[in-house]
Steps between C-alpha positions, in 0.01 A plus 500: 500500500406634155157606632666681788733675254205603281311643800809689610546655157133604490528661842816692403330606173206637696733699721677639195171618349405679821849652530453669162308769692720549809331834579159330538449627857660845456230765541476819294751761614752240618781346303673166536879527528632319194874548539784710642759604241841619618716684247856599583644774278868415546675167515657453838520297818130517587328162528151529351382190688607672823310815402175302476521419871439867578179534298211510745240343274542187291256364239326166541738203503555315178580138429714557191258729310177407679347678797383166640396618848303793356326254267390293798360811668314600182337154487306592812168683498536801730123523533481155660618425849529123508766232550635472145514873430651579839761228447594636156538852639709366789750304293497752214639851484285809446609746231770739618360850452723784388579754774644842421611534863700179487647605167635817663630307801673255266673788321615638836633159604688462172656846550605402855644173377706677233627750756602215731693349208697822448292657221434827685390685187271232361151585376194277494211604271183296543196488274199282427323403177143377495333278248149375560492392863875431517787719616868469426743695717837624371804605706768683297829512690781743423769369730775755430858455616546293816704632793815312601686489829809726504622445855411301815569628848437349847412671826511293820352632821660194658863484382525135612285394203727654237752218478230237430323705234797654324692172484212340307418771245594257221171318575299824488189528280578867427808576289652804337405544133187284519139620466336645806239248616304506827461121485879474522498740794249280682702186420808671642313577823408132532861396425649732762242383756594137440871583508480668840259248654745226395776682691343531846256789454190322629274808520605656170225568242494639148286783638820662631631537146405812300605660171563857388488558124654810342369547147598869465807430286313588174676217318256206533714373787434471871705465817376244753570522872435186708433587865460270801336634816576407858284272711213675688502400868266594783684609815366444857327839489304404188692723258623378161874522444695377199792274576743281307366165387591218734696193397353181653658166580316174570511407867304174543302283259210295636348225285163386627478164325145425611332840488151346484543350849695785651370852441716697738771737381861458616744769599749290695600146587249449778270202462129459562312192619517223239729705275861400438776717360832379364794699364597359159747665259467823699118507468239436768264226376173490695264204483229319692560133586710326240643721220286476188808535279865451589652839596784460255262486206349833601821681588677405176226687309557812711687813386428712811813454712540650852767774501459579127373826360127506428447401138151511346603269212624236743165511678320445167738214408429337834127531442524347152720214621278405793181531291623225266518246783209262465470457877384861544175663393582859602812707578507847654812712573495816714758731658472707816739757643666385820352669809841575652728576200332697221742386229429128548217295349345180623361277225214256542432235238164336554430171318170312483536126420301344218287186522750215485305233311230502236326267256362597162292309248492625142269379223532631148385433147768465235509559126831414333462560129140385499559211739237552772570364845505557873777522758520509877770595748534432871756738651649493847710797615711558807647853535749430779608139462824495703456822699696705248211627283551215252196468272406143407246420229374151423276468196307198375362534148265294287362580156313341212445632147299369210736513205414585146530218249836331565464184298263300285314386810370852559516690828711418803580639842813651642538422870757674719584494866797618697642621830735789558674622815670839521679672786628856503768615744529879564879493470786364292585138578868527423812364671632850562376803694250720317353732769578823314359357176186391684447846648559675170315277249258293713574172316313172516593138444253268327486121510245289313424136430221382272361199316254512214329223308320554166306236306374554149353248253822514297762502779557550872775704661643549849703804608696507824660837577707659775650848510709725722534874440510855623316822427558855621408859418793717391274810516134600493500429125739211449492138617728201444432126508788250497447124497842329513335158522187363337455135405219326314452137401247454222384148413246373249396160634234458235472591132225357288599296196338758276692783665829308477442432132426868444821609686725256317753685284373843600709781652263511801587137582785625720275737694285210623785278613558468877754762609659663801545880530751662733485873435591839637294809431500872566225761470518879506175691552447876462171680569438866573133450577355709780224290659353812663444686172362424155794626299708378206759237581728241340579140587804302385596141576816330373548124559813299431529125546766237437486122554736206488833683463653397834386140456636485144837632613520239774387211280731597216793463742394201705199340326439273206234579239220253424450323169306802375804722566325689784581504870234371739405542864247275678487308172362797299661774290556832673398812307749766396385837373498877549181704506419870523185709517425876492153626589433880480167664575389862483185630673347835399199645684303712253205592718314377805432132437666508157853378427718379213745216568751337270740212550800368307651160562795306367608155618767267364630157606795315346576131574852371445752223576305250715157608363367471145190707587366726773297316767131521414414690820771759422389566141293799395142494371268762362126556509264489797366741757833673573655499155356539146139460601357437152659152513453232760790414728780307324307525170719765334830447315780426502572736209279430199448137602139390440419212735264268313630159615561514876142386578499698826848397617698799635720592204506881486785607728825673416837634612439870423202723577431857390183673605340842540162571660298821503193557717265795543323452833193688619239471770144433388241472774490373857790255540524431127805613304575446135797508267584516129820316419745425222752212528795431272742209536618149427754237597778339296740207521875551499596135437613423145369146543140608567278310255201739523477686171536877546584471870862618475582865580651679201595869492377549146145386572417496875328843484258355243401222743350713774146416595273797569178485699261749650195480717295631788499396862281531806634496858315467827698687766425359847795691661669185632504338155403573138298253293579549130329409173679575169364440153789471252456566127784393265608760241815352356610138499873406495431274203300579185127426508356488147807674351522779761593531868236765567168344599250791477575580136558146385347193659286707734451446873262220585336413831743217573790743456402689816680406818337545840738524799413486868765594758571655837678837510625731228699344214796727585 
């Protein structure tokens, strides 16, 4: 690994040398564009980052300060036409040459942008400065006083639209007293279009909305008139006449539940050979042979009701609801005007069924904190188990890892195998009626049952788990998960004598005792990511979990505690605790293929009453591929605790975790991406009886116990998955090393301090 690192550093050094002359291939008379400088004379509401989007020519992309892609291009020999040089020119980026024409167009675009933002008297002065073979372009902006909206008027060619629009002006994007902004005018056109299409106006389009702006008031104010034209209709003689917009109602809804087998359109209730039609909940369900999915499952996802006004949002909700059903691979919704009554619409929903059953075999290499191993999964999936689009997954798993030194005997193996069954119902399984909730939020019910066996040289453990819960989307951005019932039985049928001796008298002794967990948990997820665009977004997840409270209340009334003073079920103690986690992530796209991402995380768990410690599997750990990457997994903390006596036994877990991660990601070549990262964090114990020195969280010192690591990563992006390599370098230890916590200026960073992580997917 050290040789690979040395070669990588040499290669990067060579690129840096060549990048010292970025204008290597710029001929005499041409200039390489070095930078665009935007200067705004007055402080105001103009966003300089937004202004850069209107400059027609951008300099070569930088990775931090380095024009990496230009350096690759400059490594090639333009006089040679062979594989290596062609490849370097293909993956690299030629120097961007300064263009006076594009400079002038950029100034014009900036002027137009300022005018659209209400700065009608703004000035843009552009200039260029040349030094050697480089050019720097300056745009000086004098924005002036922005125009504001004095009054808003409406003119309706079709008076029938006035009540809808005027009754909803509180939601308008244009308001009196605010800056004039053409983006707000366009947003208002889109809003009015959606408003009217959701109230029966099937053929309405934003193209019928126009604006008249009066800026002749000589007071930096404008009057805005919003006009809506009539609908252009062709009469029998071929002439265009403008008429009032029609209001449409839904006449019939036809659901073709097996569109792959039946390709004919439907306009009535007549049947064709081999095709059956049934009327269910007011909808015509068309199918070939036996129905692929029970009609009730489909109709309860439907918002398009015969007799209702046409509503574009209801059509979109229906599409989203049906698309989530695992039994279907494609959904298409279309409307057609009725041939006899021109204010009625017939709706056809065409559904293509998915392949019902599939088998998948997965093989993977594993690396858990330096423990190299292999794992395999055999997965069976049925996407329509009971004819109601229930998705059933059955997974068999086996894994083996070669552990680092765990005892005096040297290396050992960790063997794991398990089986898990999951079934997802596309509805709420509740004892009361939930049809309206199903239509609105498209909920799901999840059931699971699993068994896992782990054998290590020091102990073996079995985990049996079952859970029952719900999840639904409250909006496009927010989701909820509620698990009112989850039970786990954890047993340790074997502990080596050495491991038992090591546990004796320690705080972690309680974490390795057999225990039963009956918990309830809730998760809230927010994400404003647009999968269709590479734009900034945020992600937030909040988890809350509680265990043992109902059982403790029942036992305290009717039960009798054991000799230890705890209540037991199935002959083992049941766990009682509360746990909460907050995970926030922010994604910023800086340029094409370049982004900056940061994450903050806090997690806390508190045992009480029937539990002396958090269950081991519910405790927090730090280090590893998705945490502070300069330390191996479970090899950091808690607090300033320095583990020198555990001999490989898992001893570095805690009740509180604080962490922040920063990552600068950029595309290199081909399918290879890279990242520079900085990780800060640690874990702590909250139990006063914890015997690990320095493990306890204390307000007056916890901030001095943060571990800090940095490093560089490489990622292979194969579209369907990302293979990740991260090299972590420790900067600051939570405990002093040779009188100081900072490694570079004190003890130095040695080869064995480096941590190499292998993982699948991004760390966050």
